[in-house]
LUMSEKE-422807 format. One record per residue (C-alpha): x negated, y negated, z; chain. Coordinates in Angstrom, 2 decimals. Each point is the difference from the previous one (the first is absolute). Example, Ala and Ser with C-alpha at 12.3 -4.5 7.8 and 13.67 -1.06 7.14 Angstrom:
2
SITE         u         v         w   c
SITE    -12.30      4.50      7.80   A
SITE     -1.37     -3.44     -0.66   A
***
This chain:
597
SITE         u         v         w   c
SITE    -84.92    -15.38     -2.92   A
SITE      2.14     -3.01      0.93   A
SITE      2.38      0.59      2.90   A
SITE      3.38     -1.59      0.42   A
SITE      1.41      0.07      3.51   A
SITE      3.67     -0.87      0.39   A
SITE      1.77     -0.72      3.27   A
SITE      3.80      0.14     -0.01   A
SITE      0.64     -2.78      2.50   A
SITE      3.63      1.03      0.51   A
SITE     -0.96      3.52      1.05   A
SITE     -2.99     -0.97      2.15   A
SITE      1.04     -0.30      3.67   A
SITE     -3.12     -0.77      2.05   A
SITE      1.98     -0.27      3.26   A
SITE      1.22      3.59     -0.37   A
SITE     -3.28      1.73     -0.83   A
SITE     -3.45      0.48      1.47   A
SITE     -1.92     -1.42     -2.98   A
SITE     -0.73      3.49     -1.32   A
SITE     -1.33     -1.45     -3.27   A
SITE     -2.73     -1.79      1.97   A
SITE     -0.74      2.76      2.51   A
SITE     -0.50      2.75     -2.58   A
SITE     -1.77     -1.96     -2.78   A
SITE     -3.52      1.53     -0.46   A
SITE     -1.48     -3.29     -1.17   A
SITE      1.35     -1.85      3.04   A
SITE     -1.36      2.68      2.30   A
SITE     -3.43     -0.40     -1.60   A
SITE      0.03     -3.73      0.75   A
SITE      1.31     -1.59     -3.21   A
SITE      2.83     -2.55      0.09   A
SITE      2.03      1.89     -2.57   A
SITE      3.28     -0.68      1.81   A
SITE      0.77     -3.26      1.77   A
SITE      3.26     -1.34      1.41   A
SITE      2.00     -3.11     -0.75   A
SITE     -0.05     -2.21      3.10   A
SITE      3.61     -1.10     -0.46   A
SITE      1.78      3.19     -1.11   A
SITE     -2.30      2.64      1.46   A
SITE      0.13      1.88     -3.32   A
SITE     -3.13      1.55     -1.53   A
SITE     -2.07     -1.53     -2.79   A
SITE     -2.05      2.54     -1.95   A
SITE     -3.24     -1.28     -1.48   A
SITE      0.06      1.83     -3.35   A
SITE     -3.70     -0.53     -0.70   A
SITE     -0.87      2.00      3.13   A
SITE      2.71      2.68     -0.31   A
SITE     -1.31      3.47     -0.86   A
SITE      3.36      1.17     -1.35   A
SITE      0.12      3.02      2.30   A
SITE      3.77     -0.36      0.53   A
SITE     -0.08      0.82      3.73   A
SITE      1.81     -3.23      0.91   A
SITE      2.79      0.89     -2.45   A
SITE      0.59      3.35      1.66   A
SITE     -0.27     -1.38      3.54   A
SITE      2.35     -2.97     -0.46   A
SITE      3.27      1.04      1.73   A
SITE      2.09     -2.33     -2.17   A
SITE     -1.59      0.82     -3.39   A
SITE     -0.78     -3.67     -0.50   A
SITE     -3.41      0.45     -1.67   A
SITE     -1.01      1.02     -3.50   A
SITE     -3.50      0.12     -1.46   A
SITE     -0.74      0.61     -3.68   A
SITE     -3.30      0.39     -1.84   A
SITE     -0.38     -1.55     -3.46   A
SITE     -2.89     -0.19     -2.50   A
SITE     -2.41     -2.94      0.38   A
SITE      0.49     -1.18     -3.57   A
SITE      3.69     -0.64      0.57   A
SITE     -0.78     -2.76      2.50   A
SITE     -1.04     -2.42     -2.75   A
SITE      3.59      0.18     -1.34   A
SITE      1.63     -1.07      3.29   A
SITE      2.61     -2.68     -0.72   A
SITE      1.69     -0.63      3.32   A
SITE      0.09      1.07      3.63   A
SITE      2.57     -1.16      2.52   A
SITE     -2.35     -0.02      3.00   A
SITE     -2.16      2.11      2.26   A
SITE      1.09      3.66     -0.09   A
SITE      2.80     -0.84     -2.45   A
SITE      1.04      0.97     -3.56   A
SITE     -2.45     -0.42     -2.85   A
SITE      0.75     -0.41     -3.75   A
SITE     -2.46      0.85     -2.79   A
SITE      0.40     -1.51     -3.50   A
SITE      2.98     -1.80     -1.47   A
SITE      2.42      0.71     -2.85   A
SITE     -0.73     -2.10     -3.07   A
SITE      3.13     -1.63     -1.51   A
SITE      0.05     -1.09     -3.62   A
SITE      2.22     -2.60     -1.70   A
SITE      2.88      1.40     -2.03   A
SITE      0.07      3.40      1.73   A
SITE      1.80      1.45      3.01   A
SITE     -2.48      1.57      2.42   A
SITE      1.44      2.67      2.30   A
SITE     -1.59      0.86      3.35   A
SITE      0.40      3.63      1.05   A
SITE     -0.97      1.71      3.24   A
SITE      1.09      1.02      3.49   A
SITE      1.05     -2.42      2.72   A
SITE     -2.63     -1.77      2.11   A
SITE     -2.90      0.22     -2.49   A
SITE     -0.02     -3.67     -1.00   A
SITE      2.55     -0.58     -2.77   A
SITE      1.76     -2.83      1.83   A
SITE     -3.38     -1.40      1.07   A
SITE     -1.13     -0.08     -3.65   A
SITE      3.25     -1.69     -1.03   A
SITE     -0.50     -2.68      2.67   A
SITE     -3.60     -0.60     -1.10   A
SITE      1.04     -0.40     -3.64   A
SITE      2.78     -2.32      1.17   A
SITE     -2.31     -2.20      2.05   A
SITE      1.74      0.90      3.28   A
SITE     -3.20      1.67      1.26   A
SITE     -3.46     -1.27     -0.90   A
SITE     -2.35      2.98     -0.50   A
SITE     -2.75     -0.01      2.64   A
SITE     -2.21      2.64     -1.68   A
SITE     -0.02      1.92      3.27   A
SITE     -1.29     -2.95      2.07   A
SITE      2.97     -0.80      2.19   A
SITE     -2.25     -1.82      2.51   A
SITE     -1.67     -2.25     -2.63   A
SITE      2.31     -0.11     -3.04   A
SITE     -1.49     -1.22     -3.30   A
SITE      1.17     -3.10     -1.86   A
SITE      1.54      0.10     -3.46   A
SITE     -3.34     -0.61     -1.76   A
SITE     -1.48      3.14      1.57   A
SITE      3.10      2.03     -0.80   A
SITE     -0.11     -1.09     -3.63   A
SITE     -3.71      0.87     -0.21   A
SITE      0.83      3.43      1.47   A
SITE      2.29      0.67     -2.98   A
SITE     -2.34     -1.56     -2.57   A
SITE      0.30      1.72     -3.38   A
SITE      3.40      1.55      0.68   A
SITE      3.50     -1.13     -0.93   A
SITE      0.65     -0.79      3.65   A
SITE     -2.62     -2.79     -0.15   A
SITE      2.20     -2.09     -2.29   A
SITE      3.12      0.96      1.96   A
SITE     -1.43     -1.16      3.34   A
SITE     -1.40     -3.16     -1.58   A
SITE      3.49     -0.97     -1.07   A
SITE      1.51      1.10      3.32   A
SITE     -2.52     -1.97      2.09   A
SITE      0.53     -3.18     -2.05   A
SITE      3.77      0.25      0.26   A
SITE      0.39      0.63     -3.74   A
SITE      2.16      3.12      0.48   A
SITE      3.61     -0.21      1.14   A
SITE      0.62      3.23      1.90   A
SITE      3.27      1.40      1.34   A
SITE      0.25      3.16      2.07   A
SITE      3.02      2.20      0.67   A
SITE     -0.91      1.42      3.44   A
SITE      0.38      3.62      1.09   A
SITE      2.19     -0.77      3.01   A
SITE      3.17     -2.02     -0.51   A
SITE      1.52     -0.12      3.48   A
SITE     -1.34     -3.48      0.82   A
SITE      1.25     -1.70     -3.18   A
SITE      3.54     -0.82      1.29   A
SITE     -1.45     -1.70      3.10   A
SITE     -2.28     -2.20     -2.12   A
SITE      2.16     -0.70     -3.08   A
SITE      3.54     -1.30      0.50   A
SITE      2.90     -0.20     -2.40   A
SITE      2.00      2.18     -2.37   A
SITE     -1.58      2.11     -2.73   A
SITE      1.01     -2.49     -2.69   A
SITE     -1.28     -3.00      1.95   A
SITE     -3.35      1.59      0.81   A
SITE     -0.70      1.19     -3.54   A
SITE      1.11     -3.29     -1.55   A
SITE     -2.62     -1.81      2.08   A
SITE     -2.86      2.13     -1.39   A
SITE      1.08      0.28     -3.65   A
SITE     -3.06     -1.54     -1.64   A
SITE      0.30      1.96     -3.25   A
SITE      3.65     -0.78     -0.72   A
SITE      0.99      3.68     -0.25   A
SITE      2.22      0.28      3.08   A
SITE      3.16      0.96     -1.88   A
SITE     -1.68      2.78     -2.00   A
SITE     -1.88      1.31      3.03   A
SITE      3.14      0.07      2.13   A
SITE      1.66      2.19     -2.64   A
SITE     -3.08      2.19     -0.45   A
SITE     -0.23      0.77      3.74   A
SITE      3.75      0.20      0.64   A
SITE      0.05     -2.89      2.46   A
SITE      3.36     -1.53     -0.97   A
SITE      1.91      2.08      2.55   A
SITE     -2.02     -1.42      2.92   A
SITE     -0.47     -3.53     -1.36   A
SITE      1.86     -1.79      2.80   A
SITE     -1.21      2.17      2.88   A
SITE     -2.52     -1.40      2.50   A
SITE     -3.34      1.82      0.17   A
SITE      0.65      0.95      3.64   A
SITE      2.79      2.47     -0.93   A
SITE     -1.75      1.74     -2.92   A
SITE     -0.91      3.69      0.05   A
SITE     -3.60      1.12     -0.50   A
SITE      0.57      0.72     -3.69   A
SITE      1.73     -3.31     -0.63   A
SITE     -2.74     -1.92      1.80   A
SITE     -2.60      1.88     -2.06   A
SITE      1.59     -1.12     -3.28   A
SITE      0.24     -3.60      1.22   A
SITE     -3.69      0.05      1.03   A
SITE     -1.05      1.35     -3.41   A
SITE      2.15     -2.62     -1.74   A
SITE     -1.45     -2.82      2.12   A
SITE     -3.53      0.90     -1.15   A
SITE      0.97      0.65     -3.64   A
SITE      1.70     -3.41     -0.27   A
SITE     -3.24     -1.82      0.83   A
SITE     -2.25     -1.39     -2.71   A
SITE     -3.11      1.73      1.30   A
SITE     -3.35      1.19     -1.30   A
SITE     -0.10      3.05      2.29   A
SITE      2.98      2.13      1.02   A
SITE     -0.58      2.50      2.82   A
SITE      2.64      2.55      1.03   A
SITE     -0.49      2.21      3.09   A
SITE      2.36      3.03     -0.17   A
SITE      2.82     -1.58     -2.06   A
SITE      2.12      3.18     -0.24   A
SITE      0.54      0.62      3.73   A
SITE      3.69      0.31      1.01   A
SITE      1.10      0.12     -3.65   A
SITE      1.77      2.77     -1.90   A
SITE     -1.25      1.23     -3.38   A
SITE      2.16     -2.43     -1.98   A
SITE     -1.28     -2.98      1.97   A
SITE     -3.62      1.21     -0.12   A
SITE      0.12      0.02     -3.79   A
SITE      1.58     -3.46     -0.04   A
SITE     -2.77     -1.36      2.23   A
SITE     -2.66      1.78     -2.09   A
SITE      1.29     -1.63     -3.20   A
SITE     -0.08     -3.45      1.61   A
SITE     -3.58      0.46      1.24   A
SITE     -1.20      1.32     -3.35   A
SITE      1.49     -3.05     -1.66   A
SITE     -2.33     -2.27      2.02   A
SITE     -3.18      1.36     -1.62   A
SITE     -0.83     -2.50     -2.72   A
SITE     -3.31     -0.96     -1.56   A
SITE     -1.28     -2.17      2.86   A
SITE      1.85      1.49      2.99   A
SITE     -1.34      2.48      2.58   A
SITE      2.46      2.55      1.42   A
SITE     -0.96      2.46      2.78   A
SITE      2.41      2.53      1.55   A
SITE     -0.32      2.35      2.99   A
SITE      2.45      2.89     -0.50   A
SITE      0.53      3.49      1.47   A
SITE      2.62      1.24     -2.47   A
SITE     -2.12      1.59     -2.74   A
SITE      2.76     -0.21     -2.61   A
SITE      0.41     -3.74      0.62   A
SITE     -3.78     -0.54      0.12   A
SITE     -0.41      1.84     -3.31   A
SITE      2.80     -2.06     -1.56   A
SITE     -1.13     -3.37      1.31   A
SITE     -3.81      0.18     -0.35   A
SITE     -2.47     -0.23     -2.85   A
SITE     -2.99      0.88      2.21   A
SITE     -0.51      1.37      3.52   A
SITE     -2.59     -0.06      2.77   A
SITE     -0.09      2.87      2.50   A
SITE     -0.58     -0.59      3.71   A
SITE     -1.35      2.81      2.16   A
SITE     -1.78      0.36      3.32   A
SITE      0.89      0.61      3.62   A
SITE      3.28     -1.77      0.94   A
SITE     -0.60     -2.69      2.59   A
SITE     -3.78      0.46     -0.21   A
SITE     -1.16     -0.94     -3.51   A
SITE      1.23     -0.23     -3.58   A
SITE     -1.84      0.26     -3.31   A
SITE      1.26     -1.35     -3.33   A
SITE     -0.76      1.79     -3.28   A
SITE     -0.64     -1.66     -3.36   A
SITE      2.98     -0.84     -2.19   A
SITE      1.56      2.90     -1.93   A
SITE      2.66      0.23     -2.65   A
SITE      3.31      0.70      1.72   A
SITE      0.35      3.60     -1.22   A
SITE     -3.61      0.93      0.77   A
SITE      0.06     -1.72      3.38   A
SITE      3.17      1.68      1.26   A
SITE     -1.23      3.39     -1.24   A
SITE     -3.31     -0.50      1.85   A
SITE      1.96     -0.85      3.13   A
SITE      2.16      3.12     -0.31   A
SITE     -3.08      2.13     -0.72   A
SITE     -1.64     -1.32      3.18   A
SITE     -3.51     -0.30     -1.45   A
SITE     -1.71     -3.27     -1.00   A
SITE     -2.92      0.84     -2.27   A
SITE     -1.48     -3.54      0.03   A
SITE     -0.59      0.28      3.77   A
SITE     -0.26      3.82      0.09   A
SITE      2.68      0.06      2.72   A
SITE      2.62      2.66      0.66   A
SITE      2.73     -1.59      2.13   A
SITE      2.70      2.70     -0.27   A
SITE     -0.38      3.73      0.63   A
SITE      2.07      1.04     -2.99   A
SITE      1.38     -1.87     -3.02   A
SITE      3.67     -0.82     -0.36   A
SITE      1.50      2.04     -2.85   A
SITE      3.44     -0.11     -1.56   A
SITE      1.85      2.82     -1.68   A
SITE     -0.69     -0.01     -3.74   A
SITE      3.73      0.46     -0.43   A
SITE      2.53     -0.45      2.79   A
SITE      0.79      3.56      1.12   A
SITE      3.48      1.36     -0.54   A
SITE      0.64      2.24      2.97   A
SITE      2.38      2.86     -0.62   A
SITE      1.90      0.20      3.28   A
SITE      1.30      3.47      0.77   A
SITE      3.59      0.42      1.30   A
SITE     -1.32      1.01      3.42   A
SITE     -2.03     -3.20      0.37   A
SITE      3.03     -2.30      0.12   A
SITE     -0.32     -1.90      3.27   A
SITE      2.75     -2.61      0.18   A
SITE      2.94     -1.17     -2.09   A
SITE      2.07     -3.13      0.40   A
SITE      3.25     -1.07     -1.59   A
SITE      1.32     -3.38     -1.02   A
SITE     -0.42     -2.63      2.72   A
SITE      1.06     -3.62      0.29   A
SITE     -1.02     -2.63      2.54   A
SITE      1.04     -3.66      0.29   A
SITE     -2.06     -2.51      1.99   A
SITE      1.60     -3.45     -0.12   A
SITE      0.16     -1.06     -3.67   A
SITE     -2.31      2.81     -1.11   A
SITE      1.13      3.47     -1.07   A
SITE     -2.15      3.08     -0.61   A
SITE      1.21      2.97     -2.04   A
SITE     -2.05      3.22      0.19   A
SITE      0.32      2.62     -2.75   A
SITE     -0.18      3.71      0.98   A
SITE     -3.46      1.56      0.11   A
SITE     -2.30      2.55      1.58   A
SITE     -3.53      0.45      1.31   A
SITE     -2.14      3.15      0.16   A
SITE     -2.53      1.46      2.42   A
SITE     -3.36     -1.75     -0.41   A
SITE      1.49     -2.77     -2.16   A
SITE     -0.71     -3.71      0.37   A
SITE      2.62     -2.24     -1.58   A
SITE     -1.25     -3.50     -0.75   A
SITE      2.54     -2.80      0.17   A
SITE     -0.32     -2.97     -2.39   A
SITE      2.03     -3.14     -0.48   A
SITE      0.02     -3.75      0.61   A
SITE      0.31     -1.55      3.43   A
SITE      3.54     -0.37      1.32   A
SITE      1.33      2.92     -2.05   A
SITE      0.66      2.44      2.89   A
SITE     -3.14      2.14      0.27   A
SITE     -0.40     -0.60      3.73   A
SITE      3.75      0.47      0.51   A
SITE     -0.23      3.42     -1.65   A
SITE     -2.96      0.96      2.21   A
SITE      1.96     -1.08      3.09   A
SITE      2.95      2.14     -1.13   A
SITE     -2.30      3.03     -0.19   A
SITE     -1.58     -0.90      3.36   A
SITE      3.40     -0.22      1.67   A
SITE     -0.54     -3.66      0.91   A
SITE      3.03     -0.89     -2.13   A
SITE      3.17      1.96     -0.69   A
SITE      1.48      0.16     -3.49   A
SITE      3.42     -1.58     -0.59   A
SITE      0.69      2.76     -2.48   A
SITE     -1.71      3.40     -0.04   A
SITE     -2.05      1.47      2.85   A
SITE     -3.61     -0.18      1.17   A
SITE     -1.72      3.08     -1.52   A
SITE     -2.79      0.22      2.58   A
SITE      2.23      0.31      3.11   A
SITE     -1.18      3.59      0.65   A
SITE     -3.68     -0.66     -0.77   A
SITE     -2.90     -1.52      1.92   A
SITE     -0.82     -3.36     -1.54   A
SITE     -3.12     -2.13      0.54   A
SITE      0.40     -3.62     -1.09   A
SITE     -2.61     -2.72     -0.63   A
SITE      1.99     -3.24     -0.44   A
SITE     -0.87     -2.89     -2.29   A
SITE     -0.47     -2.44      2.87   A
SITE     -2.09      1.46      2.80   A
SITE      0.65     -0.70      3.65   A
SITE     -0.73      1.98      3.14   A
SITE      2.09     -0.48      3.14   A
SITE     -2.97      0.11      2.34   A
SITE     -3.55     -1.28     -0.22   A
SITE     -1.69      3.39      0.22   A
SITE     -3.41      1.14     -1.18   A
SITE     -0.30      1.73     -3.34   A
SITE     -0.98      3.19      1.82   A
SITE      3.18     -0.07      2.10   A
SITE      2.21     -0.50     -3.06   A
SITE     -1.58      2.79     -2.03   A
SITE     -0.27      2.42      2.93   A
SITE      3.73     -0.32      0.64   A
SITE      0.81      0.55     -3.68   A
SITE     -2.42      2.90     -0.60   A
SITE      0.47      1.81      3.32   A
SITE     -2.27      3.04      0.38   A
SITE     -1.53     -0.62     -3.44   A
SITE     -1.62     -3.27      1.09   A
SITE     -3.26      1.62      1.15   A
SITE     -0.11      2.56     -2.82   A
SITE     -2.54      0.05     -2.80   A
SITE      2.93     -0.18     -2.47   A
SITE      1.12     -3.35      1.41   A
SITE     -3.51     -1.43     -0.13   A
SITE     -0.70      1.15     -3.57   A
SITE      3.46     -0.65     -1.51   A
SITE      1.12     -3.14      1.86   A
SITE     -2.73     -1.84      1.90   A
SITE     -2.86      0.31     -2.51   A
SITE      1.79     -0.81     -3.29   A
SITE      2.00     -2.84      1.61   A
SITE     -3.15     -1.32      1.72   A
SITE      1.57     -0.20      3.46   A
SITE     -2.72      1.42      2.24   A
SITE     -1.42     -3.39      1.00   A
SITE      3.48     -1.37      0.72   A
SITE      1.17      2.62      2.49   A
SITE     -0.76     -2.11      3.08   A
SITE      1.38     -3.22     -1.55   A
SITE      3.36     -1.42      1.03   A
SITE      2.64     -0.48     -2.70   A
SITE      0.09     -3.75      0.66   A
SITE     -3.69     -0.22     -1.00   A
SITE      0.43      1.60     -3.41   A
SITE      0.14     -1.68     -3.40   A
SITE      2.85      0.63     -2.43   A
SITE     -1.97      2.67     -1.88   A
SITE     -1.07      1.78      3.18   A
SITE      3.57     -0.02      1.32   A
SITE      1.20      1.43     -3.31   A
SITE     -2.45      2.91      0.20   A
SITE      1.04      0.74      3.59   A
SITE      3.68      0.05     -1.04   A
SITE     -0.76      2.36     -2.91   A
SITE     -2.03      2.26      2.30   A
SITE      2.81      0.07      2.54   A
SITE      2.55      0.92     -2.67   A
SITE     -2.12      2.80     -1.50   A
SITE     -1.07      1.36      3.41   A
SITE      3.53      0.97      0.92   A
SITE      1.44      3.41     -0.81   A
SITE      2.73     -0.77     -2.52   A
SITE      1.79      1.40     -3.02   A
SITE      0.32     -3.35     -1.77   A
SITE     -2.50     -2.85      0.09   A
SITE      1.27     -3.47     -0.94   A
SITE     -2.61     -2.68     -0.67   A
SITE      1.06     -3.52     -0.96   A
SITE     -2.80     -1.95     -1.73   A
SITE     -2.98      1.81      1.58   A
SITE     -2.60     -1.91     -2.06   A
SITE      0.94     -3.47      1.31   A
SITE     -3.06     -1.82      1.46   A
SITE     -2.34      2.82     -1.12   A
SITE     -2.96     -0.27     -2.37   A
SITE     -0.58      2.30     -2.98   A
SITE     -2.07      2.55      1.96   A
SITE      2.60      0.23      2.75   A
SITE      2.89      0.29     -2.47   A
SITE     -1.65      2.93     -1.76   A
SITE     -0.74      1.70      3.34   A
SITE      3.59     -0.46      1.18   A
SITE      1.37      1.44     -3.25   A
SITE     -2.21      3.09      0.30   A
SITE      0.86      0.49      3.69   A
SITE      3.75     -0.18     -0.65   A
SITE     -0.21      2.49     -2.85   A
SITE     -2.19      2.47      1.92   A
SITE      2.16     -0.03      3.12   A
SITE      3.26      0.41     -1.90   A
SITE     -1.40      3.02     -1.86   A
SITE     -1.66      1.51      3.10   A
SITE      3.14     -0.28      2.15   A
SITE      2.38      1.16     -2.77   A
SITE      1.98     -3.17      0.55   A
SITE      1.04     -2.81     -2.34   A
SITE     -0.37     -3.79     -0.15   A
SITE      1.57     -3.16     -1.41   A
SITE     -2.43     -2.88     -0.55   A
SITE      0.99     -3.58     -0.87   A
SITE     -3.01     -1.53     -1.73   A
SITE     -0.61     -2.95     -2.37   A
SITE     -3.57      0.97     -0.97   A
SITE      0.45      1.98     -3.23   A
SITE     -3.48      1.52      0.14   A
SITE      0.70      1.38      3.49   A
SITE      3.39      1.29     -1.13   A
SITE     -1.70      1.84     -2.86   A
SITE     -2.31      1.69      2.55   A
SITE      2.57      0.86      2.62   A
SITE      3.35      0.67     -1.73   A
SITE      1.24      3.21     -1.62   A
SITE      3.19     -1.69     -1.13   A
SITE      1.64     -3.42      0.15   A
SITE      3.22     -1.64      1.11   A
SITE      0.54     -3.22     -1.93   A
SITE      2.28     -2.68      1.45   A
SITE      1.80     -2.40     -2.30   A
SITE      2.64     -2.71      0.34   A
SITE      0.02     -3.63      1.13   A
SITE     -2.19     -0.80      3.02   A
SITE      2.02     -1.21      2.96   A
SITE      3.31      1.02     -1.57   A
SITE      0.11      3.60     -1.17   A
SITE     -2.50      2.83     -0.23   A
SITE      0.21      3.44     -1.60   A
SITE     -2.32      2.80      1.16   A
SITE     -0.28      2.31     -2.98   A
SITE     -0.47      3.76      0.20   A
SITE     -3.70      0.99      0.38   A
SITE     -1.71      0.78     -3.28   A
SITE     -3.46      1.06     -1.18   A
SITE     -2.93     -2.38      0.46   A
SITE     -0.37     -0.79     -3.68   A
SITE      3.66     -0.52     -0.78   A
SITE      0.47     -1.97      3.20   A
SITE     -2.93     -2.29     -0.79   A
SITE      1.28     -0.48     -3.55   A
SITE      3.38     -1.04      1.33   A
SITE     -1.48     -2.36      2.56   A
SITE     -2.65     -1.59     -2.24   A
SITE      2.57     -0.64     -2.71   A
SITE      1.75     -2.33      2.44   A
SITE     -3.29     -1.64      1.04   A
SITE     -0.96     -0.35     -3.71   A
SITE     -3.52      1.37      0.59   A
SITE     -1.76      2.94     -1.68   A
SITE     -2.79      2.25      1.30   A
SITE     -2.63      2.01     -1.81   A
SITE     -2.27      2.62      1.54   A
SITE     -3.67     -0.72      0.49   A
SITE     -1.94      2.77     -1.80   A
SITE     -2.74      0.15      2.67   A
SITE      1.97      0.11      3.28   A
SITE      3.54      0.69     -1.19   A
SITE      1.27     -3.02      1.95   A
SITE      2.93     -2.06     -1.31   A
SITE     -1.11     -3.25     -1.65   A
SITE      2.32     -2.90     -0.77   A
SITE      0.06     -1.10     -3.62   A
SITE     -0.49     -3.70     -0.64   A
SITE      3.37     -1.55     -0.94   A
SITE      0.84      0.01     -3.69   A
SITE     -3.17      1.92     -0.90   A
SITE      0.28      2.56     -2.80   A
SITE      0.15      2.88      2.48   A
SITE      2.60     -1.81      2.11   A
SITE      2.24     -0.52     -3.05   A
SITE     -0.58      3.55     -1.26   A
SITE      0.86      1.70      3.30   A
SITE      3.15     -2.07      0.37   A
SITE      1.06      0.97     -3.51   A
SITE     -0.28      3.74      0.75   A
SITE      1.37     -0.27      3.56   A
SITE     -3.23      1.16      1.70   A
SITE     -0.56     -2.60      2.70   A
SITE     -2.09      2.23      2.26   A
SITE     -3.16      2.09     -0.44   A
SITE     -0.45     -0.36     -3.72   A
SITE     -3.02      1.89     -1.38   A
SITE     -2.38     -2.73     -1.16   A
SITE     -3.53      0.32     -1.41   A
SITE     -2.46     -2.71      1.06   A
***
């Protein structure tokens, strides 16, 4: 076995512990130098070749800063990159091909962004030798006989023009100055600026400086800046973040249009509907987040996504999910009994500046989850705030005034810098130490290792999971969750959807969920509220309707059709103007069409 030892440097606090990892290590006690200490930081260095893999140091570490994993010997010959001693390790690389869009699918922290940076020339693969990295000749010999040999030959000689749309956008305004129009005009190498501005809906923000753009607006500008380049390789890391469904499909069409005969296009994406729509092939990433990642061979997009949902990779004989993700063969039509009516609301109206929201009458039943769909700026969050009592209606009354409401807002902020444990203990009360809380909240949301962490130390995805856990831990009649899948990977999104549904049913409560990921909505929602109107001016919240009719109404506006995969039952986006796309539009069935493949 090959052992990988990982030290989380942020969690390790040598001044606050008694070096338990060293004191209790059996190999150290027998005289081996299995654990040494950095002279400058005082933090441990684990010599993996001497480690027995007993796991005692993991259990004894008071800050849970150590992880040790055993892997088969034969995998070591596929090592592509390692960041340093006791740091993350990546095995294999995705293989892009000219003329196709390659999608990268997998959980966070298993190497997708690392692979993108290697293909983009930002990181030079060290083949696991961080202390004596190889030169390009050795790297090319390592990939001799594969398609990556030719790719790295071109990359090393400077024969590939590569442009990368990064995952994180917050630093762009501090580096790039000017208005949207000025910035994009400077990088328009293909002469398609006018068409691209219309395709991505950028005309409304043309004269705004980058420093005042929202996350979604900045995302579209970043995608446009890469798509305008005359490149050989286009790399996009999570291009749909911050975007609504309409904008995600716009971005997907632009990226698909880049794949010509001699162009490479690679996309990292967590929205399965967008990934299915945008990609021709996929590579799956799996492993232990933060420890190691393994890349599978290239699959056709349908086969690859189905393998990922099934959780079993036959080529590596690896089961990485306990149970497969299944979708209802047909969206269930629940016959609500008269006694199950939970809440009714009448007509409401709310004006905020130049924007006006009109809410049609509706109702929700015990155990029901109503999904909310619509473009950004159409009033979805305003409606949630009306239900939460954060806002008062100008006309009509708040229907939840006599009910206990638990609210997870779109933008997460905590007033104090507490630990995760303190936040959840206050929300859950006596249930915090119960087996129910551990099995229904902590385990599926993967929060056990974060309990002693302070909120200020958490990433966006970790903070999102804490906010969801806090919301669902509270005893409430109505749960309101605004964009719970933001910053989460596919695995986490599926877990969150299942947790919300289980808790709502178990507590005989109800929930409203604003969500742009259509696959997650199809898992979580019993019915849908579709919002229409003109973003930023007027929004109309329509009466809740069944999942199928609601999706048909919404997708008609987006101009996208779905069929059902015969193996998993998941919704699959039809390629634009394909026979099935035209046929479904002609019969008005935009969602869940029965298709044989």
